C-alpha positions in Angstrom: -18.6 -2.2 -11.4 -20.0 -2.9 -7.9 -19.1 -5.9 -5.8 -22.4 -7.7 -6.6 -21.6 -7.3 -10.3 -18.1 -8.8 -9.6 -19.7 -12.0 -8.4 -22.2 -12.1 -11.3 -19.5 -11.6 -13.9 -17.5 -14.6 -12.5 -20.7 -16.7 -12.3 -21.3 -16.1 -16.0 -17.7 -17.2 -16.8 -17.4 -20.2 -14.5 -21.0 -21.1 -13.4 -20.4 -24.6 -12.3 -17.1 -24.1 -10.5 -17.1 -24.3 -6.7 -17.0 -20.8 -5.3 -16.8 -21.5 -1.6 -16.1 -24.5 0.6 -16.6 -24.8 4.3 -16.3 -28.2 5.9 -18.7 -30.4 3.9 -20.6 -27.4 2.5 -20.0 -26.3 -1.1 -21.7 -23.7 -3.3 -21.1 -23.0 -7.0 -20.7 -19.6 -8.5 -24.1 -19.9 -10.2 -25.8 -20.9 -7.0 -24.1 -18.2 -5.0 -25.0 -15.5 -7.5 -28.7 -16.7 -7.6 -29.1 -17.0 -3.8 -27.4 -13.7 -3.0 -29.8 -11.9 -5.4 -32.7 -13.6 -3.6 -31.4 -12.6 -0.2 -30.7 -9.1 -1.3 -34.4 -8.7 -2.3 -35.4 -10.2 1.1 -33.4 -7.4 2.8 -35.4 -4.9 0.8 -38.7 -6.6 1.7 -37.8 -6.2 5.4 -37.6 -2.5 5.0 -33.9 -2.0 4.5 -33.0 0.8 2.1 -29.8 1.5 0.2 -27.2 3.0 2.5 -28.6 1.3 5.6 -26.0 -0.6 7.8 -26.5 -4.3 8.4 -24.3 -5.8 11.1 -23.1 -9.3 10.5 -22.1 -11.4 13.6 -21.3 -14.7 11.9 -18.2 -16.9 11.9 -16.5 -18.2 8.7 -19.0 -20.2 6.7 -20.8 -20.2 3.3 -23.6 -18.2 5.0 -21.4 -15.1 5.8 -20.3 -15.0 2.2 -23.9 -15.0 1.1 -24.7 -12.2 3.6 -21.9 -10.0 2.4 -22.8 -10.3 -1.3 -26.5 -9.9 -0.5 -25.7 -6.6 1.2 -23.5 -5.5 -1.8 -26.3 -6.3 -4.3 -28.9 -4.5 -2.2 -26.8 -1.3 -1.8 -26.6 -1.9 2.0 -23.5 -1.3 4.0 -22.1 -4.5 5.6 -20.7 -4.1 9.1 -18.9 -7.4 9.9 -18.4 -8.0 13.7 -15.7 -10.3 14.9 -17.2 -13.3 16.7 -14.7 -13.0 19.6 -16.2 -9.6 20.6 -18.0 -9.5 23.9 -21.4 -7.9 24.6 -20.2 -4.4 25.4 -18.0 -4.3 22.2 -20.9 -5.6 20.1 -23.2 -3.0 21.6 -20.8 -0.2 20.7 -20.6 -1.3 17.0 -24.3 -1.6 16.7 -24.9 1.9 18.3 -22.1 3.7 16.5 -22.9 2.3 13.1 -26.7 2.7 13.7 -27.3 -0.7 12.1 -30.9 -1.3 11.2 -30.5 -5.0 11.3 -28.2 -7.6 12.8 -27.7 -10.9 11.1 -26.4 -13.4 13.8 -25.3 -17.0 13.9 -27.8 -18.9 16.0 -25.2 -19.7 18.7 -24.6 -15.9 19.1 -28.2 -14.7 19.3 -28.2 -14.3 23.1 -25.1 -12.0 22.9 -26.7 -9.9 20.0 -30.0 -9.6 21.9 -28.2 -8.4 25.1 -26.1 -6.0 23.1 -29.1 -4.5 21.3 -31.2 -4.2 24.5 -31.9 -0.6 25.4 -30.6 0.6 22.0 -32.4 2.0 19.0 -30.1 0.0 16.8 -30.7 -2.5 15.4 -34.5 -2.7 14.7 -34.4 -6.4 14.2 -32.1 -9.4 14.9 -32.2 -12.4 12.5 -30.4 -15.7 12.6 -31.8 -17.3 9.5 -31.1 -16.6 5.8 -34.5 -16.4 4.2 -35.5 -16.4 0.5 -37.9 -13.8 -0.8 -41.6 -14.2 -0.4 -43.7 -15.9 -3.1 -45.1 -12.5 -4.2 -43.2 -10.4 -6.7 -40.1 -9.2 -4.8 -38.8 -5.6 -5.1 -36.4 -4.9 -7.9 -32.8 -4.2 -6.9 -31.7 -0.7 -7.5 -28.5 0.3 -9.3 -25.6 0.3 -6.9 -22.8 2.7 -7.9 -19.1 1.9 -7.4 -18.7 5.1 -5.2 -21.5 3.9 -2.8 -20.3 2.8 0.6 -20.0 -1.0 0.8 -18.5 -1.8 4.2 -17.6 -0.3 7.6 -14.8 -2.3 9.3 -14.2 -1.5 12.9 -10.6 -1.5 14.0 -8.9 -0.4 17.2 -7.5 3.1 17.1 -5.6 5.4 19.4 -8.9 6.3 21.2 -10.8 4.2 23.7 -13.3 3.1 21.1 -12.8 1.3 17.8 -13.2 3.4 14.6 -15.3 2.5 11.7 -13.2 2.4 8.5 -15.6 3.1 5.6 -14.9 1.6 2.2 -16.8 2.0 -1.1 -17.3 -0.7 -3.8 -14.5 1.1 -5.7 -11.9 1.4 -2.9 -12.4 -2.3 -2.0 -11.7 -3.4 -5.6 -8.7 -1.1 -5.7 -7.4 -2.8 -2.5 -7.5 -6.3 -3.7 -6.1 -5.6 -7.2 -2.5 -5.0 -5.8 -2.7 -8.4 -3.9 -3.3 -10.2 -7.2 -0.4 -8.3 -8.8 1.9 -9.0 -5.8 1.2 -12.8 -6.2 1.2 -13.4 -9.9 1.3 -17.2 -9.4 -1.6 -19.2 -10.8 -4.1 -19.5 -7.9 -7.0 -21.8 -8.2 -7.7 -22.5 -4.6 -7.4 -19.9 -1.8 -7.4 -20.9 1.8 -8.7 -18.3 4.3 -7.3 -18.9 7.8 -8.6 -15.7 9.5 -12.1 -14.4 10.1 -13.9 -12.6 7.2 -14.5 -9.7 9.6 -10.9 -8.7 8.8 -9.7 -6.9 5.7 -6.9 -9.5 5.2 -9.4 -12.3 4.7 -11.8 -10.2 2.7 -9.6 -8.2 0.4 -6.5 -10.4 0.6 -8.2 -13.8 0.0 -12.0 -14.0 -0.6 -12.6 -11.1 -3.0 -9.5 -11.7 -5.2 -10.6 -15.3 -5.5 -14.2 -14.3 -6.5 -12.8 -11.8 -9.0 -10.6 -14.5 -10.7 -13.1 -17.3 -10.5 -11.0 -19.3 -8.0 -12.3 -21.5 -5.2 -12.2 -20.2 -1.6 -11.7 -22.7 1.2 -12.7 -21.3 4.6 -11.2 -22.5 7.9 -13.4 -22.1 10.9 -10.5 -20.6 12.8 -6.8 -20.9 13.0 -5.5 -24.3 14.2 -2.2 -25.3 12.6 -3.1 -29.0 12.2 -6.4 -28.1 10.6 -4.8 -25.6 8.2 -2.3 -28.1 7.0 -5.0 -30.7 6.6 -7.0 -28.3 4.4 -4.0 -27.5 2.3 -3.4 -31.2 1.7 -7.1 -32.1 1.2 -8.1 -29.3 -1.2 -4.7 -28.7 -2.8 -4.7 -25.0 -1.8 -2.4 -22.6 -3.6 -2.5 -19.5 -1.4 -2.6 -18.5 2.2 -2.1 -15.2 4.1 -1.8 -14.9 7.8 -0.1 -13.4 10.9 3.5 -14.1 12.0 2.4 -16.2 15.0 0.2 -18.3 12.7 3.1 -19.0 10.3 5.3 -19.9 13.2 2.8 -22.5 14.4 2.5 -23.9 10.8 6.3 -24.3 10.7 6.3 -26.3 13.9 3.4 -28.5 13.0 4.8 -29.2 9.5 8.2 -30.1 11.1 6.7 -32.5 13.6 3.9 -34.0 11.4 4.5 -33.3 7.7 1.6 -33.0 5.2 1.7 -33.0 1.5 1.8 -29.2 0.8 3.4 -29.0 -2.6 0.3 -27.4 -4.0 1.1 -24.2 -2.1 2.4 -21.5 -4.5 2.3 -18.2 -2.5 2.2 -17.3 1.2 2.0 -13.7 2.5 2.5 -12.7 6.1 1.8 -9.4 7.8 0.4 -7.6 10.8 3.7 -7.6 12.8 7.4 -8.2 12.4 8.4 -11.6 11.1 11.4 -13.5 12.3 14.0 -14.2 9.5 14.6 -17.6 11.2 11.0 -18.5 10.8 11.0 -17.4 7.1 14.0 -19.6 6.5 12.4 -22.6 8.1 9.1 -22.0 6.2 10.9 -22.0 2.9 12.7 -25.2 3.8 9.5 -27.0 4.8 7.0 -25.6 2.3 9.3 -25.1 -0.7 8.3 -21.5 -1.3 9.3 -18.1 0.3 7.2 -16.7 3.1 6.8 -13.2 1.8 6.4 -10.4 4.3 3.9 -7.7 3.5 2.5 -4.5 5.1 -1.0 -3.1 5.0 -3.8 -1.4 7.0 -7.6 -1.7 7.1 -7.7 1.9 5.9 -5.8 1.3 2.6 -5.1 -2.4 2.2 -1.8 -3.8 1.0 1.0 -1.2 0.8 4.2 -3.2 0.4 5.1 -6.8 -0.3 8.3 -8.8 -0.9 8.6 -10.0 -4.5 8.8 -13.8 -5.0 12.3 -13.9 -6.4 13.7 -11.0 -4.5 12.5 -11.5 -1.0 14.5 -9.7 1.6 13.9 -11.3 5.0 13.1 -8.8 7.8 11.9 -6.1 5.4 8.3 -5.2 4.6 9.1 -5.3 0.9 8.5 -2.7 -1.8 5.5 -0.6 -2.6 2.9 -2.6 -4.5 1.4 -1.5 -7.8 -0.9 1.5 -7.5 0.5 2.6 -4.2 2.6 5.7 -3.6 4.7 5.6 -0.4 6.8 8.2 1.3 8.8 8.4 4.5 8.4 11.8 6.1 9.5 13.8 9.2 7.3 15.6 11.7 6.8 18.5 9.2 5.7 16.1 6.4 8.9 16.5 4.5 10.3 13.4 2.8 13.5 12.1 4.5 16.5 10.6 2.7 16.8 6.8 2.2 18.1 5.1 5.4 16.5 7.7 7.7 13.6 6.9 10.0 10.3 8.7 9.5 6.6 8.2 9.5 5.2 6.0 6.6 2.5 7.8 4.6 0.8 6.4 1.6 -1.6 7.3 -1.2 -3.6 5.0 -3.4 -7.1 4.7 -5.1 -7.9 2.1 -2.4 -7.7 4.5 0.5 -10.8 4.5 2.7 -13.2 7.4 2.4 -13.3 8.2 6.1 -14.0 7.0 9.6 -17.7 6.5 10.1 -19.3 9.4 11.9 -15.9 10.8 12.9 -14.8 13.7 10.7 -12.1 14.8 13.1 -10.3 11.4 13.1 -10.6 11.3 9.3 -9.0 14.7 9.0 -6.2 13.7 11.3 -5.5 10.5 9.3 -5.8 11.8 5.7 -3.9 15.0 4.9 -3.7 16.4 1.3 -4.8 12.9 0.0 -2.1 11.1 2.0 -2.8 8.5 4.7 -0.6 9.0 7.8 -0.1 5.5 9.1 1.5 6.4 12.5 4.1 3.7 11.8 7.8 4.4 11.6 10.2 3.0 9.1 13.0 3.7 6.6 13.6 2.8 3.0 16.8 1.5 1.6 18.4 2.4 -1.7 16.6 -0.5 -3.5 13.2 0.6 -2.4 12.6 -1.9 0.4 10.8 -0.6 3.5 12.0 -1.6 7.0 9.8 -1.2 10.1 11.2 0.9 12.9 8.4 1.1 15.4 5.0 2.8 16.0 4.3 6.4 16.6 1.0 5.4 18.1 0.5 3.6 21.4 -1.3 0.7 19.8 -0.3 -2.7 21.1 0.1 -5.4 18.4 -0.3 -8.9 19.8 -0.1 -11.7 17.2 -1.2 -9.3 14.5 -4.2 -7.9 16.4 -4.3 -4.1 17.0 -5.2 -3.4 20.6 -6.1 0.0 21.9 -4.7 0.6 25.4 -7.5 3.1 26.1 -10.2 0.5 25.2 -8.7 -2.0 27.7 -8.3 0.6 30.3 -11.9 1.7 30.0 -13.1 -1.9 30.6 -10.9 -2.3 33.7 -11.9 1.2 35.1 -15.4 -0.2 35.4 -14.3 -2.4 38.3 -15.3 -0.7 41.6 -11.9 -1.3 43.2 -9.8 0.3 40.5 -8.7 3.9 41.0 -6.2 4.1 38.1 -5.1 1.8 35.3 -2.6 2.1 32.5 -2.2 -0.6 29.8 1.0 -1.0 27.8 2.6 -3.6 25.5 5.5 -5.7 26.7 7.9 -7.2 24.1 7.2 -11.0 23.9 8.4 -13.9 21.7 6.0 -15.4 19.1 3.2 -12.8 19.5 5.4 -9.7 19.4 3.8 -8.0 22.4 1.8 -9.0 25.5 -0.8 -6.9 27.2 0.2 -5.7 30.7 -2.0 -3.6 33.0 -0.6 -1.4 35.8 -3.3 -0.9 38.4 -3.7 1.3 41.5 -6.6 0.3 43.8 -8.9 2.6 45.7 -8.2 3.0 49.4 -9.9 0.3 51.5 -10.8 -1.8 48.4 -9.3 -5.1 47.3 -9.0 -7.0 44.1 -6.5 -9.6 42.9 -5.1 -10.4 39.4 -7.5 -13.3 38.7 -10.5 -11.2 39.7 -9.5 -8.3 37.4 -8.7 -10.7 34.5 -12.1 -12.3 34.7 -13.8 -8.9 35.0 -11.9 -7.8 31.8 -12.6 -11.1 30.0 -16.4 -10.5 30.3 -16.1 -7.1 28.5 -13.3 -7.6 26.0 -12.3 -10.1 23.3 -9.8 -12.6 24.7 -6.8 -11.3 22.8 -7.3 -7.9 24.5 -7.4 -9.2 28.1 -4.2 -8.3 30.0 -1.9 -11.3 30.5 -0.4 -9.7 33.6 -1.7 -7.2 36.2 0.9 -5.3 38.2 -0.3 -3.4 41.3 1.2 -0.1 42.3 0.4 2.3 45.1 0.2 5.1 42.5 0.9 5.3 38.8 3.7 7.7 37.5 2.4 11.0 36.3 3.8 14.1 34.5 3.6 17.7 35.6 0.1 18.0 34.1 -1.1 15.0 36.1 -1.4 12.7 33.1 -0.3 9.1 33.6 3.0 8.5 31.9 2.3 5.4 29.8 5.7 5.7 28.1 7.5 5.4 31.4 5.5 2.2 32.2 6.3 0.9 28.8 10.0 1.3 29.5 9.5 -0.6 32.8 7.7 -3.4 30.9 10.5 -3.5 28.2 13.2 -3.7 30.9 11.3 -6.5 32.7 11.0 -8.4 29.4 
């Protein structure tokens, strides 16, 4: 079954039930199924062919849900782009994915046009969802479950994001464990992160569609709004980042809402404070269950409802094999730290147009996460750090090289190294160490604004530290690890 068939199956079971709510906009399963079929045929009328990439630069709304399922039904590969991305970041995704079309929210059209300027991709930019023409539209072709469905761009250990490619089959295998991990009856799911992220797509929207539940979309995360939506629509399930849950706890403590409808809450993306977990349970009446996953493979571990172990990542979820290995790939004993590797039917099929990175990540069928951890005698996994140099701020993965490349474009910068500094609430903050060219000047505010024009806001360094020269090893390579130790000591 492909993802378009998934929607059609639910529409046949619960045709009149509300599928998606955004603000005052609502759409039933029957209407969503009918309109997405019409839009899928419109894509084909425009010259799109199965396997073509369609970029989607659209915030949470009923429209982005329509766009995604229209792509699935037409056999197109959806490439969601986060709306916080700046023009250079958008341009990279359009070029790298070789998108033939970009569907853009009207407010973001200027950015999309600037990003596509001088590029062969995309051929067209559209900001309106259109029905098929009056003439007989083209028939939809059969879309197979092994056909690619999405390319999700995520920060990696290189200066540029990598396109994680999932098929219709791997996506369905990803969200199935989420349903198993939260067996509570869920009739209304609240999405508090953007649908360009796998957590929102495979952790909330698609499981809801598969089970005929209603999805409520928040435009973005604001603690008061999220609590208002839970109260207004009697939401049963949320999933978010540790920083988000911390804000919800504070807001509920100061201005309580009626939240007894909530039956399950998952948190992941970074370590979660046991103190916050305790406060959440006291205020919301349910455990805040820590989980662990990746864009490449989805949910790997989760804490069971009645056996939550605060501070741990939980146990491996159904369908996932998980091992802790040493540098030679040999499994280590319980209690010993090693790299977390995993295998499941939901593992991605490769990084788009990057066979080398794919081969490094997937070895003998196992995904090497680059994360360090250990497993106790009861099967709970505990996080011990990252083998990679990725900075994790509030659940966002930030590539130091990507931030450095943006800052290097400033004419006064000779050298730059970006590291993460431990920080409360968000886990890490972004710090840039900069050496200026002789005779050139630049202050912190100038470099921050320069970076902000080229990077999403969460990637912009919160602090710039100026040095005469950056520390280097015998080979002349900047020693980011040494700077990270300095940052940790300063924190």
